[in-house]
C-alpha positions in Angstrom: -35.8 6.9 -6.8 -32.6 8.1 -8.6 -29.6 8.3 -6.3 -28.7 11.8 -5.2 -26.0 13.5 -7.1 -22.7 14.2 -5.4 -21.7 17.9 -4.8 -20.4 19.5 -8.1 -16.7 19.9 -8.5 -15.4 23.3 -7.5 -15.0 25.5 -10.5 -11.6 27.2 -11.0 -11.2 30.7 -12.3 -13.6 31.9 -15.0 -12.8 30.8 -18.6 -11.3 33.4 -20.8 -12.4 33.7 -24.5 -10.5 31.2 -26.7 -10.4 32.2 -30.3 -9.5 28.7 -31.4 -12.7 27.1 -30.3 -15.1 26.4 -33.2 -17.6 29.2 -33.7 -20.7 27.0 -33.3 -19.8 26.5 -29.6 -21.1 28.9 -26.9 -18.0 29.0 -24.7 -20.0 30.3 -21.7 -22.0 27.1 -21.6 -19.1 24.6 -21.9 -19.2 21.9 -19.2 -16.7 22.0 -16.4 -13.4 20.2 -17.2 -13.9 20.2 -21.0 -11.3 22.0 -23.1 -10.3 22.4 -26.7 -7.0 21.5 -28.2 -6.6 23.4 -31.5 -3.5 21.5 -32.6 -3.8 19.4 -35.8 -7.5 19.1 -36.7 -8.5 20.0 -33.2 -10.2 17.9 -30.6 -12.1 18.2 -27.3 -10.6 16.7 -24.2 -11.6 16.4 -20.6 -9.6 16.8 -17.4 -10.8 14.7 -14.5 -9.6 13.6 -11.1 -8.5 10.0 -10.8 -7.6 9.5 -7.2 -4.7 11.8 -6.5 -3.9 12.4 -10.1 -5.4 14.6 -12.8 -5.8 12.9 -16.1 -6.7 13.9 -19.7 -9.1 12.0 -22.0 -9.9 13.0 -25.6 -13.6 12.8 -26.0 -14.7 14.4 -29.4 -13.5 16.0 -32.6 -13.8 19.7 -33.4 -17.2 19.1 -35.1 -19.0 18.0 -31.9 -21.9 20.0 -30.8 -22.4 21.6 -27.3 -25.1 19.0 -26.4 -22.8 16.2 -27.4 -20.0 17.6 -25.2 -22.3 17.8 -22.2 -23.5 14.2 -22.7 -19.9 12.9 -23.1 -18.7 14.8 -20.0 -21.6 13.5 -18.0 -21.0 9.9 -19.1 -17.3 10.1 -18.1 -18.1 11.7 -14.8 -20.7 9.1 -14.0 -18.2 6.3 -14.7 -15.8 7.9 -12.2 -18.6 8.3 -9.6 -19.3 4.5 -9.8 -15.8 3.7 -8.8 -15.0 2.4 -5.3 -12.4 5.1 -4.9 -15.1 7.8 -5.4 -17.5 6.1 -2.9 -14.7 6.0 -0.3 -13.9 9.6 -0.8 -17.5 10.6 -0.5 -17.8 8.7 2.8 -14.7 10.3 4.2 -16.0 13.7 3.2 -19.3 13.1 4.9 -20.6 14.5 8.2 -21.1 10.9 9.5 -17.4 10.2 9.0 -16.3 13.5 10.6 -18.4 12.8 13.6 -16.3 9.7 14.4 -13.6 9.7 17.0 -10.1 10.6 15.9 -8.9 7.0 16.6 -11.7 5.6 14.4 -11.0 8.1 11.6 -7.3 7.3 11.6 -8.1 3.6 11.5 -10.5 4.0 8.5 -7.9 6.2 6.7 -5.3 3.5 7.0 -7.7 0.8 6.0 -9.0 2.8 3.0 -5.4 3.2 1.7 -4.7 -0.5 2.2 -7.9 -1.5 0.4 -7.8 0.9 -2.6 -4.2 0.0 -3.4 -4.8 -3.8 -3.5 -3.5 -4.9 -6.9 -5.9 -6.4 -9.4 -5.5 -7.5 -13.0 -6.7 -4.2 -14.3 -4.9 -1.9 -11.9 -5.9 -1.3 -8.3 -9.1 -2.2 -6.3 -10.1 1.4 -6.1 -10.6 1.6 -9.8 -13.3 -1.1 -9.8 -16.9 0.0 -10.1 -19.2 -0.7 -7.1 -21.7 -2.5 -9.3 -19.2 -5.1 -10.2 -18.2 -5.8 -6.6 -20.0 -9.0 -5.6 -19.8 -10.9 -2.4 -17.6 -13.5 -4.3 -15.2 -10.8 -5.4 -14.8 -9.4 -1.9 -14.5 -12.9 -0.4 -11.6 -13.6 -2.7 -10.0 -10.3 -1.7 -10.3 -11.1 2.0 -9.0 -14.7 1.5 -6.0 -13.3 -0.5 -5.0 -10.8 2.2 -5.4 -13.5 4.9 -3.2 -15.9 2.9 -0.5 -13.3 2.9 -0.2 -13.9 6.6 -2.2 -10.9 7.8 -5.7 -12.1 8.8 -6.3 -9.2 11.1 -5.7 -6.8 8.2 -8.1 -8.8 6.1 -10.8 -8.5 8.8 -10.1 -4.7 9.1 -10.7 -4.3 5.4 -13.9 -6.4 5.6 -15.3 -4.3 8.5 -14.4 -1.1 6.5 -16.2 -2.4 3.4 -19.3 -3.3 5.4 -19.4 0.2 6.9 -18.7 1.9 3.5 -21.4 0.1 1.6 -23.9 0.5 4.3 -23.3 4.2 4.2 -23.5 4.3 0.4 -26.6 2.1 0.2 -28.5 4.2 2.8 -27.8 7.3 0.7 -28.5 5.9 -2.7 -24.9 5.7 -4.0 -25.0 1.9 -4.4 -27.8 -0.7 -4.7 -26.7 -3.2 -2.0 -24.0 -4.1 0.5 -21.9 -6.9 -1.1 -19.6 -7.1 1.9 -22.5 -8.3 4.1 -22.4 -12.1 4.6 -18.7 -12.4 3.6 -16.8 -14.8 5.8 -14.2 -13.1 8.0 -10.6 -14.5 8.0 -9.8 -16.8 10.8 -7.2 -15.1 13.0 -5.1 -18.1 13.9 -3.6 -18.4 17.3 -0.8 -20.4 15.6 2.1 -18.1 15.1 4.8 -19.0 12.7 8.5 -18.9 13.8 10.8 -19.6 10.9 13.8 -21.8 11.5 17.1 -19.9 11.3 18.3 -22.1 8.5 15.1 -21.6 6.5 15.3 -17.8 7.0 19.0 -17.7 6.0 18.2 -19.8 2.9 15.4 -17.5 1.8 17.5 -14.3 2.4 20.4 -15.9 0.4 18.0 -16.8 -2.4 16.7 -13.2 -2.6 20.3 -11.8 -2.5 21.5 -14.2 -5.2 18.6 -13.5 -7.6 18.2 -9.8 -6.9 18.0 -8.1 -10.2 17.3 -4.4 -10.8 19.4 -3.5 -13.8 20.0 -4.2 -16.6 18.0 -7.4 -16.9 14.8 -6.5 -15.1 12.1 -9.1 -15.3 14.1 -12.2 -16.1 12.5 -15.4 -15.0 13.4 -16.3 -11.4 14.6 -12.8 -10.6 13.3 -10.5 -7.8 13.9 -6.9 -6.7 17.2 -6.5 -4.9 15.6 -4.7 -2.0 13.8 -7.9 -0.8 16.9 -9.3 0.9 17.7 -5.9 2.4 14.2 -5.5 3.9 14.3 -9.1 5.2 17.6 -8.5 7.0 16.6 -5.2 8.5 13.2 -6.5 9.6 14.8 -9.4 11.4 17.8 -7.5 12.9 15.7 -4.5 14.1 12.5 -6.4 14.9 10.5 -4.3 12.6 7.3 -4.6 10.6 7.5 -4.5 6.8 5.9 -1.0 6.6 8.4 0.2 9.2 11.4 -0.9 7.1 10.0 0.5 3.9 9.5 4.0 5.4 13.1 4.3 6.8 15.1 7.2 5.5 18.6 8.5 6.0 17.4 10.5 8.9 17.1 7.2 10.8 20.8 6.4 10.2 22.7 7.6 13.2 26.3 7.2 14.6 25.0 4.8 17.3 22.9 2.7 15.0 19.6 2.6 13.1 16.7 4.5 14.8 13.4 2.7 14.4 10.0 4.3 13.4 7.6 1.8 15.0 3.8 2.0 14.5 0.8 1.1 16.7 2.1 2.9 19.8 5.3 0.9 20.2 8.4 2.8 21.5 11.2 3.7 19.2 14.7 2.7 20.0 18.2 2.7 18.3 19.5 -0.7 17.2 23.2 -0.6 17.6 25.4 -1.3 14.6 26.6 -4.8 13.8 28.5 -5.8 10.7 25.4 -7.5 9.4 23.1 -4.5 10.0 25.7 -2.1 8.6 26.0 -4.2 5.5 22.3 -4.2 4.8 21.9 -0.4 5.3 25.0 0.3 3.1 23.6 -2.0 0.4 20.3 -0.1 0.5 22.1 3.3 0.2 24.4 2.0 -2.6 21.5 0.5 -4.5 19.5 3.8 -4.2 22.6 5.8 -5.4 23.0 3.6 -8.4 19.3 3.9 -9.4 19.3 7.7 -8.9 22.5 8.1 -10.9 21.0 6.0 -13.8 17.9 8.1 -13.6 19.8 11.4 -13.3 17.9 12.3 -10.2 19.2 15.0 -7.8 20.1 14.0 -4.3 17.6 15.6 -1.8 19.4 17.8 0.8 17.2 16.8 3.7 17.9 13.3 5.0 14.3 12.6 5.7 13.6 13.1 2.0 16.0 10.2 1.1 14.2 6.8 1.6 16.5 3.9 2.2 14.3 1.5 0.1 13.3 2.8 -3.3 11.6 1.1 -6.2 13.3 0.3 -9.5 12.1 3.7 -10.8 13.9 5.5 -7.9 10.7 6.6 -6.1 10.0 5.7 -2.4 8.7 2.1 -2.4 5.0 1.9 -1.6 3.8 -0.8 0.8 1.4 -2.2 -1.9 4.3 -2.6 -4.3 6.4 -4.3 -1.8 3.5 -6.7 -0.8 3.1 -7.7 -4.5 6.9 -8.3 -4.9 7.0 -10.4 -1.7 4.2 -12.7 -2.8 5.8 -13.2 -6.2 9.1 -14.0 -4.5 7.5 -16.5 -2.1 5.8 -18.2 -5.0 9.1 -18.5 -6.9 10.8 -19.8 -3.8 8.1 -22.5 -3.5 8.3 -23.4 -7.1 12.1 -23.8 -7.1 11.9 -25.6 -3.7 14.0 -23.0 -1.9 11.4 -23.5 0.8 8.6 -26.0 1.3 4.9 -25.2 1.9 5.4 -26.1 5.5 8.3 -23.7 5.8 6.5 -20.8 4.3 6.3 -17.7 6.5 5.3 -14.0 6.2 7.5 -11.0 6.5 5.9 -10.1 9.8 7.2 -13.4 11.2 10.7 -12.1 10.9 9.9 -9.6 13.6 8.7 -12.4 15.8 11.9 -14.3 14.9 14.0 -11.3 15.8 12.4 -10.8 19.2 12.6 -14.5 20.0 16.3 -14.7 19.1 17.1 -11.6 21.2 19.4 -12.4 24.0 18.5 -11.4 27.6 15.6 -11.4 30.0 12.0 -11.0 29.0 12.2 -7.4 30.1 15.2 -6.8 27.9 13.4 -8.4 24.9 10.4 -6.1 25.5 12.7 -3.0 25.5 14.3 -4.2 22.3 11.0 -4.8 20.6 9.5 -1.5 21.6 6.3 -3.0 23.0 4.6 -1.1 25.7 2.6 -4.0 27.0 4.1 -7.1 28.6 1.2 -9.2 27.2 2.5 -8.6 23.7 5.6 -10.7 24.5 3.3 -13.7 24.7 2.6 -13.1 21.0 6.1 -12.3 19.8 8.5 -14.1 22.2 8.2 -17.8 21.4 11.5 -18.8 23.2 11.4 -21.4 25.9 12.8 -20.3 29.3 15.5 -22.5 30.8 14.7 -23.2 34.4 16.1 -25.4 37.2 14.6 -28.7 38.1 12.4 -29.0 41.2 15.3 -30.8 43.0 17.7 -27.9 42.8 
């Protein structure tokens, strides 16, 4: 049985008569999304949705027949329908997805974004076709995410893929469920706590080899924002995504206001010379990039991200993750750190909480955790107690 066709794209306003279209074409029967460009010798092109962007693709010369245009448009549309991005969108638009609880929907939305933006050799994971996704491909993806130090994220992606393909298979959108049988990542109880000297060495290496302009891409270089993100993550006890999404609105007179995820409480981390230097460096770097790009300064502080990419846009988490992995591989190759000293960005939050002075309750308040049990995960300091004789 042929798989059911997805709902047709919504048609915009009715086409007006175009005198430039060849006379042998009945304009009323043109397929949706197909248009004629009369410049030069003339050619037919198609507008189609690729994720969040609309793209153009030339598909035929002016001599093409109406039947050929329909066939070409259908072929291009079918290719798009076979992509993982399309399947995920169809699932999220379905009645089954909308019937889930808000918490489940929010979790799936977050995981979908993390999955589709995973980098591949040809772009992102969302651009892959579902027929080419085998269990081996998905296993490599799960292993790679786990190797980045986020095994829980890897397992969340795996659970999402299993649910997504089961939904698609039951409705004829895909032939099988390649995520079934894939081994989940082992969520290790071992929690890495980088030594202060190792952390300082890695931050210094990123600061020394930071290179945005004008020699981008030189061997051994890395984006300048890496050392800034590492400093803020440690000093403010933040996750990587929480640092990347900071804006000028979080910079206050008292200190840097956090934007914690997963239900943690926000707080204001008071200014220290080291924290002030990192934030100032981020703002100066952004100003230099925007000046070179002739970009206007947004008036609203929440529209001014602290951490921007080399192009001046707000840095995406997927872009940062890729840069971090490249940087760690370089640090290993030039022996800045050893394989045993390797740690993930999230471990800097654990390091920051462990190094915080004060009682366990004061550390909990500084970290923003609502649950005292979470301190067993993040506070790895050893309490100093009196002997039994005292």
